NUNU-870531 format. One line per 4 residues: number of its first residue (from 1); their letters; for each residue x, y, z of C-alpha. Coordinates in nm, 2 decimals. Example, Ala and Ser with C-alpha at 12.3 -4.5 7.8 and 13.67 -1.06 7.14 Angstrom:
<pts>
1 = AS = 1.23:-0.45:0.78  1.37:-0.11:0.71
</pts>
This chain:
<pts>
1 = MAAS = 0.00:0.00:0.00  0.10:0.36:-0.06  -0.05:0.67:0.08  -0.36:0.77:-0.11
5 = GDEG = -0.32:1.08:-0.32  -0.51:1.36:-0.17  -0.66:1.65:-0.36  -0.73:1.94:-0.12
9 = GRRA = -0.73:1.70:0.17  -0.98:1.46:0.01  -0.91:1.08:0.01  -0.95:1.02:-0.36
13 = QIDG = -0.98:0.65:-0.33  -1.26:0.67:-0.07  -1.44:0.89:-0.33  -1.39:0.61:-0.58
17 = LRVL = -1.56:0.37:-0.35  -1.85:0.61:-0.31  -1.88:0.63:-0.69  -1.90:0.25:-0.71
21 = AMVG = -2.18:0.25:-0.46  -2.36:0.52:-0.66  -2.32:0.32:-0.99  -2.46:0.02:-0.80
25 = VLYV = -2.77:0.22:-0.71  -2.83:0.33:-1.07  -2.77:-0.03:-1.19  -3.02:-0.18:-0.95
29 = HYWN = -3.30:0.08:-1.01  -3.26:0.12:-1.38  -3.13:-0.22:-1.50  -3.14:-0.52:-1.26
33 = ERPT = -3.38:-0.51:-0.96  -3.23:-0.82:-0.79  -2.86:-0.84:-0.85  -2.66:-1.11:-0.68
37 = LEFV = -2.45:-0.86:-0.49  -2.73:-0.63:-0.38  -2.64:-0.64:-0.01  -2.28:-0.54:-0.08
41 = RVSL = -2.39:-0.23:-0.26  -2.59:-0.10:0.03  -2.33:-0.21:0.29  -2.05:-0.03:0.11
45 = FFVV = -2.24:0.29:0.12  -2.30:0.24:0.50  -1.95:0.14:0.59  -1.80:0.43:0.41
49 = SGFL = -2.05:0.67:0.57  -1.98:0.55:0.92  -1.61:0.56:0.86  -1.59:0.91:0.72
53 = ISHI = -1.83:1.08:0.97  -1.64:0.92:1.26  -1.30:1.01:1.12  -1.41:1.37:1.10
57 = LLSS = -1.55:1.38:1.45  -1.26:1.19:1.60  -1.01:1.43:1.43  -1.20:1.72:1.57
61 = KDSL = -1.20:1.57:1.92  -0.83:1.50:1.91  -0.75:1.85:1.79  -0.76:2.01:2.14
65 = SKIS = -1.01:2.25:1.99  -1.35:2.38:2.10  -1.61:2.16:1.93  -1.94:2.29:1.82
69 = IINF = -2.19:2.01:1.78  -2.45:2.26:1.66  -2.22:2.37:1.38  -2.18:2.01:1.29
73 = YIRR = -2.55:1.97:1.24  -2.57:2.30:1.05  -2.29:2.19:0.81  -2.47:1.86:0.75
77 = SLRL = -2.79:2.04:0.68  -2.63:2.28:0.44  -2.49:1.98:0.25  -2.78:1.74:0.25
81 = LPSL = -3.10:1.94:0.27  -3.10:2.19:-0.03  -3.11:1.93:-0.31  -3.34:1.70:-0.10
85 = FLIL = -3.59:1.97:-0.04  -3.57:2.08:-0.41  -3.66:1.74:-0.54  -3.94:1.70:-0.27
89 = LTAV = -4.09:2.03:-0.38  -4.08:1.91:-0.74  -4.24:1.58:-0.64  -4.52:1.77:-0.46
93 = LFDM = -4.58:2.00:-0.75  -4.64:1.70:-0.98  -4.78:1.48:-0.70  -4.55:1.21:-0.81
97 = DGIR = -4.70:0.87:-0.72  -4.94:1.04:-0.47  -4.66:1.19:-0.25  -4.86:1.49:-0.14
101 = SNIM = -5.05:1.28:0.12  -4.73:1.17:0.30  -4.48:1.44:0.21  -4.41:1.54:0.57
105 = WHVF = -4.26:1.20:0.65  -4.00:1.26:0.38  -3.95:1.63:0.47  -3.86:1.53:0.83
109 = QGSN = -3.63:1.25:0.72  -3.87:0.97:0.82  -3.91:0.78:0.49  -3.77:0.46:0.64
113 = LFFY = -4.02:0.49:0.93  -4.30:0.55:0.68  -4.21:0.24:0.47  -4.20:0.04:0.79
117 = VTEG = -4.54:0.16:0.91  -4.71:0.11:0.56  -4.51:-0.20:0.48  -4.47:-0.09:0.12
121 = WKPW = -4.25:0.11:-0.12  -4.51:0.37:-0.22  -4.45:0.64:-0.33  -4.17:0.47:-0.52
125 = IVAH = -4.01:0.79:-0.63  -3.87:0.83:-0.27  -3.83:0.47:-0.19  -3.45:0.50:-0.20
129 = LWSL = -3.45:0.77:0.08  -3.48:0.50:0.34  -3.10:0.45:0.33  -3.04:0.82:0.34
133 = NIVE = -3.25:0.84:0.66  -3.06:0.56:0.82  -2.73:0.75:0.76  -2.89:1.08:0.88
137 = QFYV = -3.02:0.91:1.20  -2.67:0.78:1.26  -2.54:1.14:1.20  -2.77:1.26:1.48
141 = ISPL = -2.62:1.03:1.75  -2.25:1.02:1.63  -2.14:1.37:1.75  -2.30:1.31:2.09
145 = VIML = -2.13:0.97:2.12  -1.79:1.08:2.01  -1.77:1.41:2.18  -1.92:1.30:2.52
149 = FSKR = -1.74:0.97:2.58  -1.39:0.83:2.59  -1.26:0.63:2.30  -1.29:0.31:2.51
153 = SIFL = -1.66:0.39:2.57  -1.71:0.49:2.21  -1.58:0.15:2.10  -1.82:-0.02:2.34
157 = IYTS = -2.12:0.19:2.23  -2.06:0.12:1.86  -1.99:-0.25:1.92  -2.32:-0.26:2.11
161 = IFTL = -2.50:-0.09:1.82  -2.34:-0.34:1.58  -2.44:-0.64:1.78  -2.79:-0.52:1.87
165 = SIFL = -2.87:-0.44:1.50  -2.78:-0.80:1.40  -2.97:-0.95:1.70  -3.29:-0.75:1.62
169 = RVHC = -3.27:-0.83:1.25  -3.23:-1.20:1.32  -3.50:-1.22:1.59  -3.75:-0.95:1.48
173 = LDLG = -4.01:-1.22:1.40  -3.96:-1.39:1.74  -4.01:-1.05:1.90  -4.33:-0.99:1.71
177 = ISPW = -4.18:-0.71:1.50  -4.28:-0.66:1.13  -4.02:-0.81:0.89  -4.00:-0.47:0.73
181 = AKIV = -3.79:-0.37:1.03  -3.52:-0.60:0.89  -3.51:-0.39:0.57  -3.55:-0.03:0.68
185 = LFVF = -3.47:-0.01:1.06  -3.23:-0.27:1.20  -2.94:-0.20:0.95  -2.70:0.01:1.16
189 = DPLA = -2.44:-0.26:1.19  -2.24:-0.16:0.88  -2.24:0.20:0.99  -2.12:0.10:1.33
193 = AGAI = -1.85:-0.11:1.17  -1.73:0.19:0.97  -1.73:0.40:1.29  -1.52:0.13:1.47
197 = LALV = -1.29:0.12:1.18  -1.23:0.49:1.21  -1.16:0.45:1.57  -0.89:0.18:1.52
201 = KENR = -0.76:0.28:1.18  -0.42:0.41:1.31  -0.34:0.10:1.50  -0.05:-0.07:1.33
205 = DVQA = -0.16:-0.42:1.38  -0.51:-0.34:1.25  -0.37:-0.17:0.94  -0.12:-0.45:0.88
209 = ILTS = -0.40:-0.72:0.89  -0.68:-0.54:0.71  -0.47:-0.38:0.43  -0.26:-0.69:0.36
213 = RLSN = -0.29:-0.86:0.02  -0.42:-1.18:0.19  -0.70:-0.98:0.36  -0.79:-0.81:0.04
217 = FVSI = -0.79:-1.14:-0.15  -1.01:-1.30:0.11  -1.24:-0.99:0.11  -1.29:-1.02:-0.27
221 = AIIV = -1.35:-1.39:-0.24  -1.62:-1.32:0.03  -1.79:-1.06:-0.18  -1.82:-1.27:-0.50
225 = SPFA = -1.89:-1.60:-0.31  -2.27:-1.59:-0.39  -2.19:-1.65:-0.75  -2.03:-1.98:-0.65
229 = IGDK = -2.25:-2.07:-0.35  -2.58:-1.93:-0.47  -2.81:-1.63:-0.44  -2.96:-1.77:-0.12
233 = FGQS = -2.63:-1.75:0.06  -2.60:-1.39:-0.07  -2.92:-1.31:0.12  -2.81:-1.48:0.44
237 = ESYR = -2.70:-1.32:0.77  -2.37:-1.51:0.75  -2.29:-1.34:0.42  -2.40:-1.00:0.55
241 = ILSI = -2.16:-1.02:0.85  -1.87:-1.16:0.64  -1.93:-0.88:0.39  -1.89:-0.62:0.65
245 = YALS = -1.54:-0.75:0.73  -1.46:-0.76:0.36  -1.58:-0.41:0.30  -1.40:-0.28:0.61
249 = SIVL = -1.08:-0.43:0.47  -1.13:-0.26:0.14  -1.23:0.08:0.29  -0.92:0.09:0.52
253 = SAYV = -0.70:-0.02:0.23  -0.84:0.27:0.02  -0.78:0.51:0.31  -0.42:0.40:0.34
257 = GYTG = -0.40:0.39:-0.04  -0.40:0.12:-0.31  -0.14:0.13:-0.58  -0.14:0.03:-0.95
261 = VVAL = -0.45:-0.05:-1.14  -0.68:-0.03:-0.84  -0.56:0.31:-0.75  -0.62:0.43:-1.11
265 = VLAN = -0.97:0.29:-1.11  -1.06:0.45:-0.78  -0.88:0.78:-0.81  -0.91:0.96:-1.14
269 = PVSR = -1.07:1.28:-1.27  -1.39:1.10:-1.37  -1.44:0.94:-1.03  -1.36:1.28:-0.86
273 = FLSR = -1.62:1.45:-1.08  -1.88:1.18:-1.02  -1.81:1.19:-0.65  -1.88:1.56:-0.63
277 = IGYA = -2.22:1.52:-0.79  -2.29:1.17:-0.63  -2.53:1.29:-0.36  -2.75:1.48:-0.60
281 = TYIY = -2.74:1.19:-0.85  -2.87:0.96:-0.57  -3.13:1.21:-0.45  -3.27:1.30:-0.79
285 = HMAI = -3.25:0.97:-0.99  -3.60:0.83:-0.91  -3.79:1.15:-0.96  -3.61:1.22:-1.29
289 = WWLI = -3.71:0.87:-1.40  -4.07:0.95:-1.33  -4.05:1.29:-1.51  -3.90:1.13:-1.82
293 = AEHW = -4.07:0.80:-1.83  -4.42:0.95:-1.79  -4.36:1.09:-2.14  -4.16:0.79:-2.28
297 = PTLY = -4.32:0.49:-2.10  -4.08:0.24:-2.26  -3.81:0.38:-2.02  -4.00:0.22:-1.73
301 = HKGP = -3.88:-0.12:-1.87  -3.55:-0.19:-1.69  -3.25:-0.28:-1.90  -2.94:-0.14:-2.06
305 = TTFF = -3.12:0.13:-2.26  -3.30:0.26:-1.95  -2.98:0.24:-1.75  -2.78:0.45:-2.00
309 = VMSI = -3.05:0.70:-2.09  -3.16:0.77:-1.73  -2.80:0.76:-1.58  -2.68:1.02:-1.83
313 = STII = -2.99:1.24:-1.78  -2.95:1.22:-1.40  -2.58:1.30:-1.41  -2.66:1.61:-1.63
317 = VATL = -2.93:1.73:-1.38  -2.70:1.66:-1.08  -2.42:1.86:-1.24  -2.65:2.16:-1.29
321 = SWHL = -2.77:2.12:-0.94  -2.42:2.13:-0.80  -2.32:2.44:-0.99  -2.65:2.63:-0.95
325 = VEKH = -2.76:2.53:-0.61  -2.55:2.30:-0.39  -2.21:2.46:-0.41  -2.35:2.79:-0.29
329 = FDAL = -2.50:2.63:0.02  -2.19:2.42:0.07  -1.97:2.74:0.07  -2.17:2.86:0.37
333 = KAFF = -2.01:2.59:0.58  -1.70:2.81:0.61  -1.90:3.02:0.86  -1.98:2.71:1.08
337 = PVAK = -1.65:2.54:1.17  -1.68:2.23:1.38  -1.35:2.28:1.56  -1.22:2.61:1.68
341 = PLHN = -0.87:2.63:1.83  -0.87:2.73:2.20  -0.54:2.92:2.17  -0.23:2.95:1.95
345 = LPGN = -0.01:2.65:1.95  0.36:2.64:1.84  0.38:2.62:1.47  0.02:2.72:1.41
349 = SVGS = -0.11:3.05:1.30  -0.42:3.22:1.45  -0.73:3.03:1.35  -0.55:2.72:1.23
353 = APEF = -0.60:2.37:1.38  -0.31:2.19:1.54  -0.12:1.95:1.33  -0.14:1.58:1.41
357 = PGEK = 0.14:1.33:1.36  0.16:1.25:0.99  -0.13:1.47:0.87  -0.28:1.82:0.89
361 = SEGK = -0.61:1.73:1.05  -0.80:2.05:0.98  -0.75:2.03:0.61  -0.82:1.66:0.59
365 = SRGL = -1.12:1.68:0.81  -1.27:1.96:0.60  -1.19:1.77:0.28  -1.35:1.45:0.40
369 = DTCI = -1.65:1.65:0.53  -1.73:1.75:0.18  -1.76:1.40:0.06  -1.93:1.20:0.34
373 = ALHG = -2.06:0.88:0.20  -2.28:0.86:-0.11  -2.50:1.11:0.05  -2.27:1.41:0.05
</pts>
């Protein structure tokens, strides 16, 4: 492994993993509704999300700075809400799939709770928001956990979340809970795994094991195993848990930095561009499908044509959204720093954050903050 090339403090290879998750979303919704590796796509997005948000918060906590949890929530809102509210407003104007009757669930980030209560995916144009809500709900508790507790307690809390999520998912029927909870509620384990990974990422033994060639080989073998063992195994809890290990190995390896062909695939100008507009692409893609396919119904038929036409259309709209809307709100985050230095430290100018061993944490934290998960 070699250090990942950063651009403005961004981990380019982590961006590349986010792009893979985004492409997986478009593939599933536009082309193949039941791919063999469906669980891996969702879990990759969750592990990366948990890792990045925890990395940012832990860096802020270690910086010996004054931490503003309120500013953290404001920054997240500035990044996530403008495009979300824009597409919800559009959906209400056209009453896409009858969304007017339940719009407040989606405005207040409760789409996953709505689908759990109704036990259905209607309105389908916001069905994908369940995973965004899971991440946002994790964002709500993460600053409190990381800022208020010691690292040992943080590890225990996230381990408990990881274990409890799996337990509830496996035993929800025994507990008299609707099986929909398995899909849209009890899925915090990969997010917790990403948070734990951020907590231990600098441990040399952990790095040596998870970023080794053997671990990466085993991880790939785990991920593709349903092709050999069968789709039923790909839907099993055993596969889900094994996949979390595999994805953790890959995410940490990308954080440290792959070399060669893998580095080129994950970190290149195209992936950096797609990463920048990835959140809007995710938020808009179902509504754009409705707007276009209502006029050209053949595009409702999933397949390669729908995938390419709708993906290109969504990317164009997402690009316009970034330049016309999102980047202006994103720029406002400069007024709401999460970490404020308490005093001048040797080697630091006024207003700068202290430098950590081996990295400039302020720059890296800000860079990573701009690209949290698929959702921002």
